[in-house]
VOBA-1610 file (N, C-alpha, C; in pm, whole numbers, padded with zeros to 5 digits, always signed):
BEGIN
Met+01622+01668+00312Met+01712+01581+00237Met+01740+01643+00101Glu+01865+01644+00060Glu+01904+01700-00069Glu+01838+01622-00183Ile+01802+01695-00291Ile+01732+01632-00402Ile+01818+01525-00468Asn+01949+01548-00475Asn+02037+01447-00537Asn+02041+01319-00454Glu+02037+01333-00321Glu+02033+01216-00234Glu+01902+01140-00253Leu+01792+01215-00263Leu+01662+01153-00287Leu+01662+01074-00417Lys+01716+01134-00521Lys+01719+01066-00651Lys+01806+00940-00646His+01914+00946-00569His+02001+00829-00554His+01927+00717-00481Ile+01857+00753-00372Ile+01778+00653-00299Ile+01670+00595-00389Asp+01602+00683-00462Asp+01494+00639-00551Asp+01545+00540-00654Lys+01655+00571-00719Lys+01711+00482-00820Lys+01751+00348-00759Thr+01807+00353-00637Thr+01850+00231-00568Thr+01730+00142-00534Val+01625+00202-00479Val+01507+00124-00440Val+01438+00064-00561Arg+01431+00140-00670Arg+01369+00085-00790Arg+01448-00034-00842Gly+01580-00031-00824Gly+01662-00146-00860Gly+01630-00267-00774Trp+01614-00245-00642Trp+01576-00355-00552Trp+01444-00416-00596Leu+01348-00330-00629Leu+01215-00379-00664Leu+01216-00459-00794Ser+01297-00417-00889Ser+01308-00492-01013Ser+01363-00632-00986Glu+01466-00638-00902Glu+01525-00769-00866Glu+01427-00851-00783Ser+01357-00784-00691Ser+01259-00852-00607Ser+01147-00911-00691Arg+01098-00834-00788Arg+00991-00883-00876Arg+01039-01006-00954Asp+01162-01000-01007Asp+01216-01115-01081Asp+01224-01239-00991Asn+01267-01219-00866Asn+01276-01330-00771Asn+01140-01395-00749Val+01038-01311-00730Val+00903-01362-00705Val+00849-01436-00826Leu+00868-01378-00944Leu+00814-01441-01066Leu+00882-01575-01095Arg+01008-01588-01057Arg+01077-01717-01076Arg+01018-01826-00988Lys+00960-01785-00875Lys+00909-01883-00778Lys+00757-01900-00784Ile+00690-01821-00866Ile+00544-01816-00859Ile+00479-01949-00899Asp+00542-02023-00987Asp+00485-02151-01030Asp+00551-02271-00964Thr+00632-02246-00861Thr+00693-02356-00787Thr+00599-02400-00675Arg+00630-02507-00612Arg+00550-02555-00498Arg+00573-02462-00379Leu+00466-02398-00334Leu+00476-02303-00225Leu+00461-02371-00090Thr+00534-02321+00008Thr+00512-02362+00146Thr+00421-02258+00210Val+00300-02299+00245Val+00199-02204+00293Val+00166-02233+00439Asp+00177-02132+00523Asp+00141-02142+00664Asp+00034-02038+00697Thr-00037-02061+00808Thr-00133-01961+00854Thr-00071-01882+00968Lys-00122-01759+00985Lys-00077-01674+01096Lys-00190-01663+01198Thr-00273-01559+01187Thr-00378-01539+01287Thr-00503-01623+01260Ser-00523-01668+01135Ser-00642-01748+01100Ser-00615-01819+00970Arg-00709-01904+00928Arg-00692-01979+00803Arg-00693-01889+00680Lys-00741-01764+00697Lys-00743-01669+00587Lys-00624-01572+00589Asp-00540-01587+00688Asp-00423-01500+00703Asp-00300-01585+00675Leu-00252-01579+00550Leu-00149-01672+00504Leu-00012-01606+00495Val+00091-01689+00502Val+00227-01648+00472Val+00294-01763+00398Thr+00374-01732+00299Thr+00442-01835+00222Thr+00593-01820+00235Asn+00663-01921+00186Asn+00809-01913+00182Asn+00856-01796+00096Val+00776-01756-00004Val+00814-01645-00091Val+00802-01512-00017Asp+00694-01495+00063Asp+00683-01375+00148Asp+00809-01360+00233Lys+00845-01468+00299Lys+00959-01463+00392Lys+01090-01437+00319Gln+01112-01508+00208Gln+01235-01490+00132Gln+01246-01348+00077Asn+01133-01294+00030Asn+01135-01160-00028Asn+01161-01054+00078Glu+01102-01072+00196Glu+01129-00977+00303Glu+01276-00983+00346Lys+01330-01103+00359Lys+01472-01116+00396Lys+01561-01048+00291Phe+01526-01064+00164Phe+01602-01001+00056Phe+01601-00849+00071Leu+01482-00791+00091Leu+01470-00646+00100Leu+01534-00592+00228Val+01516-00663+00338Val+01580-00621+00464Val+01732-00620+00447Gly+01786-00721+00381Gly+01930-00727+00359Gly+01980-00608+00276Lys+01905-00573+00172Lys+01942-00458+00089Lys+01941-00329+00170Ile+01838-00310+00253Ile+01827-00188+00333Ile+01937-00182+00438Arg+01964-00294+00505Arg+02070-00298+00608Arg+02205-00254+00548Glu+02232-00300+00428Glu+02358-00266+00362Glu+02361-00120+00320Phe+02248-00070+00270Phe+02240+00065+00213Phe+02225+00173+00320Asp+02148+00142+00425Asp+02115+00243+00527Asp+02120+00178+00666Pro+02239+00142+00713Pro+02252+00061+00834Pro+02202+00127+00963Asp+02189+00258+00964Asp+02145+00326+01086Asp+01993+00339+01096Ser+01922+00294+00995Ser+01777+00307+00995Ser+01711+00189+01066Lys+01581+00203+01093Lys+01499+00094+01145Lys+01414+00039+01031Ile+01376-00087+01043Ile+01295-00153+00940Ile+01173-00217+01006Leu+01055-00187+00952Leu+00931-00250+00997Leu+00879-00336+00883Gly+00884-00468+00901Gly+00840-00560+00796Gly+00726-00647+00845Glu+00636-00682+00754Glu+00518-00760+00794Glu+00555-00894+00854Glu+00657-00959+00800Glu+00688-01095+00843Glu+00787-01101+00959Gly+00827-00985+01012Gly+00904-00982+01136Gly+01055-00994+01124Phe+01110-00977+01003Phe+01255-00988+00986Phe+01326-00853+01003Gly+01250-00751+01036Gly+01309-00619+01061Gly+01330-00596+01209Asp+01287-00478+01256Asp+01306-00438+01395Asp+01172-00422+01466Gln+01179-00415+01598Gln+01063-00373+01677Gln+01061-00220+01674Val+00962-00164+01609Val+00956-00019+01591Val+00840+00037+01672His+00872+00125+01768His+00770+00183+01855His+00767+00335+01848Ser+00858+00393+01770Ser+00867+00538+01759Ser+00892+00576+01613Thr+00844+00692+01573Thr+00866+00738+01436Thr+00995+00820+01422Lys+01072+00830+01528Lys+01196+00909+01524Lys+01299+00844+01432Gly+01368+00926+01355Gly+01472+00877+01265Gly+01415+00822+01136Arg+01500+00747+01063Arg+01457+00687+00937Arg+01396+00550+00962Ile+01279+00529+00904Ile+01210+00400+00914Ile+01170+00354+00774Trp+01211+00234+00741Trp+01166+00169+00617Trp+01052+00073+00653Ile+00947+00075+00574Ile+00831-00012+00597Ile+00814-00101+00473Ile+00808-00232+00497Ile+00809-00330+00387Ile+00687-00421+00394Asp+00623-00442+00280Asp+00527-00551+00264Asp+00577-00635+00148Pro+00636-00753+00175Pro+00702-00829+00069Pro+00606-00891-00032Ile+00488-00931+00013Ile+00380-00977-00075Ile+00250-00928-00013Asp+00190-00827-00070Asp+00063-00776-00022Asp-00048-00841-00105Gly-00134-00917-00037Gly-00234-00996-00108Gly-00187-01140-00121Thr-00140-01198-00008Thr-00084-01333-00013Thr-00188-01437-00054Met-00313-01420-00010Met-00417-01515-00052Met-00432-01514-00205Asn-00429-01395-00265Asn-00435-01386-00411Asn-00313-01452-00475Phe-00197-01428-00416Phe-00073-01488-00466Phe-00083-01640-00467Val-00137-01696-00358Val-00147-01842-00345Val-00255-01899-00436Lys-00372-01836-00438Lys-00488-01894-00508Lys-00504-01849-00653Gln-00456-01728-00685Gln-00477-01674-00819Gln-00348-01654-00897Arg-00237-01642-00827Arg-00110-01602-00889Arg-00126-01467-00960Asn-00206-01380-00900Asn-00237-01249-00959Asn-00287-01156-00849Asn-00296-01028-00880Asn-00352-00928-00788Asn-00278-00923-00653Phe-00147-00907-00661Phe-00068-00888-00539Phe+00041-00785-00567Ala+00097-00729-00461Ala+00190-00618-00476Ala+00310-00633-00383Ile+00415-00560-00414Ile+00530-00544-00325Ile+00536-00395-00290Met+00554-00363-00161Met+00550-00222-00120Met+00666-00188-00028Ile+00722-00071-00051Ile+00831-00018+00031Ile+00804+00129+00058Ala+00826+00173+00182Ala+00812+00315+00216Ala+00931+00358+00300Leu+00968+00484+00284Leu+01071+00545+00368Leu+01013+00667+00437Tyr+01019+00666+00572Tyr+00975+00780+00653Tyr+01093+00833+00731Glu+01092+00963+00755Glu+01194+01024+00839Glu+01125+01115+00940Asp+01143+01082+01068Asp+01078+01155+01178Asp+00927+01166+01156Gly+00869+01056+01108Gly+00725+01049+01091Gly+00671+01106+00962Lys+00756+01167+00881Lys+00712+01227+00755Lys+00749+01136+00637Gly+00655+01120+00546Gly+00680+01037+00430Gly+00783+01098+00337Val+00881+01019+00297Val+00986+01065+00207Val+00969+01004+00068Leu+00962+00871+00062Leu+00948+00800-00065Leu+00857+00679-00047Gly+00775+00651-00147Gly+00687+00535-00143Gly+00689+00460-00275Tyr+00671+00328-00265Tyr+00675+00241-00384Tyr+00568+00133-00370Val+00482+00124-00470Val+00383+00016-00476Val+00393-00049-00613Met+00432-00176-00615Met+00449-00247-00741Met+00340-00353-00758Asp+00257-00334-00861Asp+00163-00438-00905Asp+00246-00537-00986Val+00277-00651-00924Val+00377-00743-00981Val+00334-00797-01116Ile+00213-00849-01127Ile+00168-00908-01254Ile+00126-00801-01353Gly+00064-00694-01305Gly+00021-00586-01393Gly+00134-00498-01443Lys+00255-00517-01388Lys+00374-00444-01430Lys+00359-00293-01413His+00298-00250-01304His+00289-00108-01272His+00367-00081-01145Leu+00464+00011-01154Leu+00535+00058-01035Leu+00498+00204-01014Leu+00423+00229-00907Leu+00392+00365-00866Leu+00498+00405-00765Ser+00567+00517-00790Ser+00679+00554-00706Ser+00689+00705-00691Gly+00762+00749-00587Gly+00786+00891-00570Gly+00762+00939-00429Gly+00743+01070-00417Gly+00724+01131-00287Gly+00705+01281-00301Pro+00687+01352-00191Pro+00652+01494-00197Pro+00755+01582-00268Asp+00881+01543-00265Asp+00984+01625-00329Asp+01016+01583-00472Leu+00963+01469-00514Leu+00989+01420-00649Leu+00865+01418-00737Gly+00747+01409-00676Gly+00626+01383-00751Gly+00597+01234-00757Val+00490+01196-00826Val+00451+01055-00837Val+00466+01009-00981Phe+00520+00889-00996Phe+00548+00834-01128Phe+00484+00697-01144Asp+00438+00668-01265Asp+00383+00538-01301Asp+00476+00479-01406Asn+00551+00376-01367Asn+00653+00317-01455Asn+00748+00424-01510Gly+00788+00517-01424Gly+00887+00617-01461Gly+00833+00739-01530Gln+00704+00738-01564Gln+00642+00854-01629Gln+00557+00930-01527Pro+00558+01065-01533Pro+00478+01142-01437Pro+00331+01097-01436Leu+00278+01074-01316Leu+00139+01031-01305Leu+00047+01145-01346Pro-00048+01122-01436Pro-00143+01228-01471Pro-00222+01272-01347Pro-00268+01397-01343Pro-00347+01443-01228Pro-00468+01353-01204Val-00493+01322-01078Val-00608+01238-01043Val-00732+01326-01037Gln-00834+01292-01114Gln-00956+01371-01117Gln-01028+01363-00983Asp-01084+01476-00939Asp-01152+01482-00808Asp-01298+01436-00823Thr-01315+01309-00851Thr-01447+01252-00880Thr-01524+01224-00752Pro-01653+01261-00747Pro-01734+01228-00629Pro-01770+01079-00624Leu-01816+01035-00508Leu-01849+00894-00488Leu-01950+00844-00590Arg-02054+00920-00617Arg-02164+00874-00703Arg-02121+00855-00849Glu-02003+00906-00885Glu-01959+00896-01024Glu-01844+00798-01044Gly-01813+00719-00940Gly-01700+00628-00954Gly-01719+00496-00884Leu-01626+00404-00910Leu-01621+00275-00843Leu-01543+00290-00713Ile-01577+00209-00613Ile-01512+00216-00482Ile-01456+00079-00445Gly-01334+00077-00397Gly-01273-00047-00348Gly-01304-00064-00200Leu-01359-00178-00162Leu-01400-00200-00024Leu-01347-00333+00029Ser-01337-00341+00160Ser-01302-00465+00228Ser-01423-00557+00232Gly-01407-00681+00185Gly-01518-00776+00187Gly-01578-00796+00325Pro-01497-00826+00429Pro-01553-00845+00563Pro-01625-00721+00617Met-01575-00603+00586Met-01641-00481+00635Met-01777-00462+00568Val-01787-00501+00441Val-01916-00493+00372Val-02012-00598+00428Leu-01965-00720+00450Leu-02051-00827+00501Leu-02110-00792+00638His-02031-00722+00720His-02078-00684+00853His-02137-00543+00856Asn-02141-00478+00739Asn-02191-00341+00725Asn-02125-00246+00825Asp-01994-00266+00847Asp-01920-00175+00933Asp-01921-00035+00873Tyr-01943+00064+00957Tyr-01939+00206+00916Tyr-02030+00234+00795Asn-02143+00163+00787Asn-02240+00183+00679Asn-02179+00152+00541Met-02098+00046+00535Met-02032+00011+00409Met-02132-00020+00297Val-02245-00081+00331Val-02343-00116+00228Val-02396+00011+00162Asp-02424+00112+00242Asp-02473+00240+00189Asp-02367+00306+00102Ile-02241+00300+00146Ile-02131+00356+00066Ile-02125+00287-00071Ala-02133+00153-00069Ala-02130+00077-00195Ala-02246+00115-00285Gln-02366+00128-00226Gln-02485+00159-00305Gln-02482+00299-00364Gln-02418+00392-00295Gln-02414+00530-00346Gln-02304+00551-00450Ser-02215+00453-00464Ser-02114+00458-00570Ser-02172+00396-00698Leu-02092+00393-00804Leu-02135+00323-00925Leu-02117+00172-00913Gly-02049+00129-00808Gly-02027-00013-00787Gly-01905-00034-00701Met-01901-00148-00632Met-01785-00176-00547Met-01697-00283-00612Arg-01570-00277-00578Arg-01474-00376-00622Arg-01398-00427-00500Ile-01372-00557-00494Ile-01298-00618-00384Ile-01180-00693-00444Tyr-01061-00637-00433Tyr-00942-00695-00494Tyr-00862-00783-00398Gly-00877-00760-00268Gly-00805-00843-00172Gly-00659-00807-00156Ser-00620-00686-00199Ser-00483-00638-00184Ser-00486-00488-00172Ala-00437-00437-00059Ala-00433-00291-00041Ala-00351-00226-00152Gly-00239-00288-00187Gly-00154-00231-00290Gly-00224-00217-00423Ile-00299-00320-00463Ile-00371-00315-00591Ile-00478-00208-00587Asp-00550-00197-00475Asp-00651-00092-00462Asp-00587+00047-00467Ile-00475+00064-00399Ile-00407+00194-00397Ile-00362+00233-00538Val-00303+00138-00612Val-00265+00165-00750Val-00387+00205-00832Ser-00500+00138-00809Ser-00622+00167-00885Ser-00676+00306-00855Val-00665+00351-00730Val-00709+00487-00696Val-00615+00589-00760Leu-00486+00565-00751Leu-00388+00659-00810Leu-00404+00668-00962Arg-00444+00561-01024Arg-00458+00561-01171Arg-00599+00602-01216Gly-00684+00642-01119Gly-00816+00693-01152Gly-00920+00587-01182Glu-00889+00461-01153Glu-00983+00352-01180Glu-01086+00337-01068Leu-01050+00381-00949Leu-01139+00384-00833Leu-01138+00525-00775Val-01250+00565-00712Val-01252+00696-00645Val-01208+00684-00500Gly-01199+00561-00450Gly-01157+00545-00311Gly-01139+00400-00274Tyr-01094+00381-00150Tyr-01067+00248-00096Tyr-01081+00253+00055Ile-01149+00153+00112Ile-01168+00146+00257Ile-01138+00004+00304Ser-01052-00006+00406Ser-01022-00136+00464Ser-00953-00118+00598Tyr-00950-00225+00676Tyr-00869-00226+00797Tyr-00726-00255+00756Leu-00635-00162+00787Leu-00498-00174+00738Leu-00395-00160+00850Lys-00280-00222+00826Lys-00165-00211+00916Lys-00058-00126+00847Pro+00045-00083+00920Pro+00143+00010+00862Pro+00201-00034+00727Trp+00232-00165+00714Trp+00291-00212+00588Trp+00188-00214+00476Asp+00059-00210+00511Asp-00045-00206+00408Asp-00061-00066+00346Phe-00041+00037+00428Phe-00070+00172+00379Phe+00050+00267+00379Gly+00164+00226+00438Gly+00277+00317+00453Gly+00323+00379+00321Ala+00345+00295+00221Ala+00391+00345+00091Ala+00279+00422+00020Gly+00160+00365+00021Gly+00048+00428-00048Gly+00013+00564+00007Arg+00027+00581+00138Arg-00004+00710+00198Arg+00085+00820+00139Ile+00214+00793+00124Ile+00307+00892+00069Ile+00267+00929-00074Leu+00241+00828-00156Leu+00206+00852-00296Leu+00072+00924-00309Cys-00027+00880-00232Cys-00160+00937-00245Cys-00166+01081-00198Glu-00101+01112-00086Glu-00100+01249-00038Glu-00023+01340-00134Thr+00084+01288-00193Thr+00159+01365-00292Thr+00072+01394-00414Ala-00014+01300-00450Ala-00101+01315-00567Ala-00228+01395-00538Gly-00244+01443-00414Gly-00360+01526-00381Gly-00481+01450-00332Leu-00465+01321-00305Leu-00573+01240-00249Leu-00571+01250-00097Lys-00679+01205-00033Lys-00685+01208+00113Lys-00682+01066+00168Met-00594+01042+00265Met-00590+00914+00336Met-00594+00945+00485Thr-00700+00898+00550Thr-00723+00925+00692Thr-00775+00799+00760Thr-00802+00809+00889Thr-00879+00705+00955Thr-01020+00708+00899Ile-01099+00607+00928Ile-01234+00598+00872Ile-01323+00715+00913Asp-01292+00779+01027Asp-01372+00894+01070Asp-01305+01027+01038Gly-01207+01024+00949Gly-01149+01148+00900Gly-01036+01206+00982Gln-00985+01130+01079Gln-00877+01181+01163Gln-00740+01151+01101Arg-00639+01221+01151Arg-00502+01202+01102Arg-00459+01057+01122Leu-00392+01003+01024Leu-00350+00863+01026Leu-00205+00853+01072Asp-00184+00788+01185Asp-00048+00765+01236Asp+00013+00648+01161Val+00137+00663+01114Val+00198+00562+01028Val+00222+00430+01101Leu+00225+00429+01233Leu+00246+00305+01307Leu+00115+00243+01357Ser+00003+00297+01314Ser-00126+00249+01365Ser-00183+00137+01279Ser-00272+00059+01338Ser-00350-00043+01267Ser-00496-00007+01288Thr-00566+00030+01180Thr-00698+00090+01196Thr-00774+00086+01063Pro-00907+00101+01065Pro-00979+00119+00939Pro-00935+00248+00871Val-00898+00238+00744Val-00841+00350+00669Val-00933+00388+00553Leu-00945+00518+00531Leu-01024+00572+00421Leu-00931+00648+00327Leu-00918+00602+00204Leu-00845+00670+00098Leu-00944+00708-00010Ala-00941+00832-00055Ala-01034+00874-00159Ala-00993+01007-00220Thr-01055+01039-00333Thr-01046+01175-00384Thr-01108+01268-00278Arg-01079+01394-00287Arg-01131+01485-00184Arg-01283+01491-00184Asn-01343+01491-00303Asn-01489+01492-00310Asn-01549+01362-00257Ala-01493+01248-00297Ala-01545+01120-00250Ala-01520+01104-00100His-01408+01154-00051His-01378+01148+00093His-01486+01221+00171Arg-01522+01338+00124Arg-01627+01416+00190Arg-01761+01340+00185Asp-01793+01282+00071Asp-01917+01206+00055Asp-01922+01087+00153Ile-01809+01017+00162Ile-01804+00895+00245Ile-01813+00930+00392Leu-01748+01036+00437Leu-01755+01075+00578Leu-01899+01108+00617Thr-01974+01165+00526Thr-02116+01194+00555Thr-02194+01065+00580Ile-02165+00962+00503Ile-02233+00834+00520Ile-02185+00762+00647Val-02056+00764+00672Val-01999+00698+00790Val-02058+00755+00919Ser-02082+00885+00921Ser-02127+00952+01044Ser-02277+00944+01067Lys-02350+00877+00978Lys-02497+00867+00996Lys-02531+00787+01120
//
């Protein structure tokens, strides 16, 4: 893709996200309509649905020949990585959105033939937009992201999934103990932003494509590693336990996982 085309897409998507953020903030203190999906802890609100419809509409108008994979189902049924695919998470961390009105994100990714082109993770309340891709670099609120230090597990904080720690999946308790401490934010987007900004050395959770699609592009561009929990290549359409970390911490964690 030509660099000028990439820059045009990037500017357009950042405009959508600015409008999307304003829409969400206008509704954050209104009475929410909250429904459950797979369980009482898996929520969806009227704002999730409205925001996904808004973003799907923007993409349909801008790139009508592409496919869209959205968490709330307003896009397409996507079974192949061929062609252009947009991946949307309209509110990542819906439980936080409902209960805290904080610690949630909006995420958009663009893939072409399975390769990451552009990724966007917006910490809505924290006002951080991490954006970019392999041909542009990674930016934090429009400024080049400083290099992420290759910190080992023992020298940093680690973001972990609460349920995985409670069940000690993949030796999560040992991973937490060998770090300087664990953090549980309840939003993949917030954890991904924290790793990119050097606040965490890694993040582990069971994720779906809309949870990691954008973050994968940004993290790999920034020199971080994002794989399956056992270190294998991560397919963008898969739903699986995901390991994101600095290269040193990734190596440390795989040693613990394989015990």
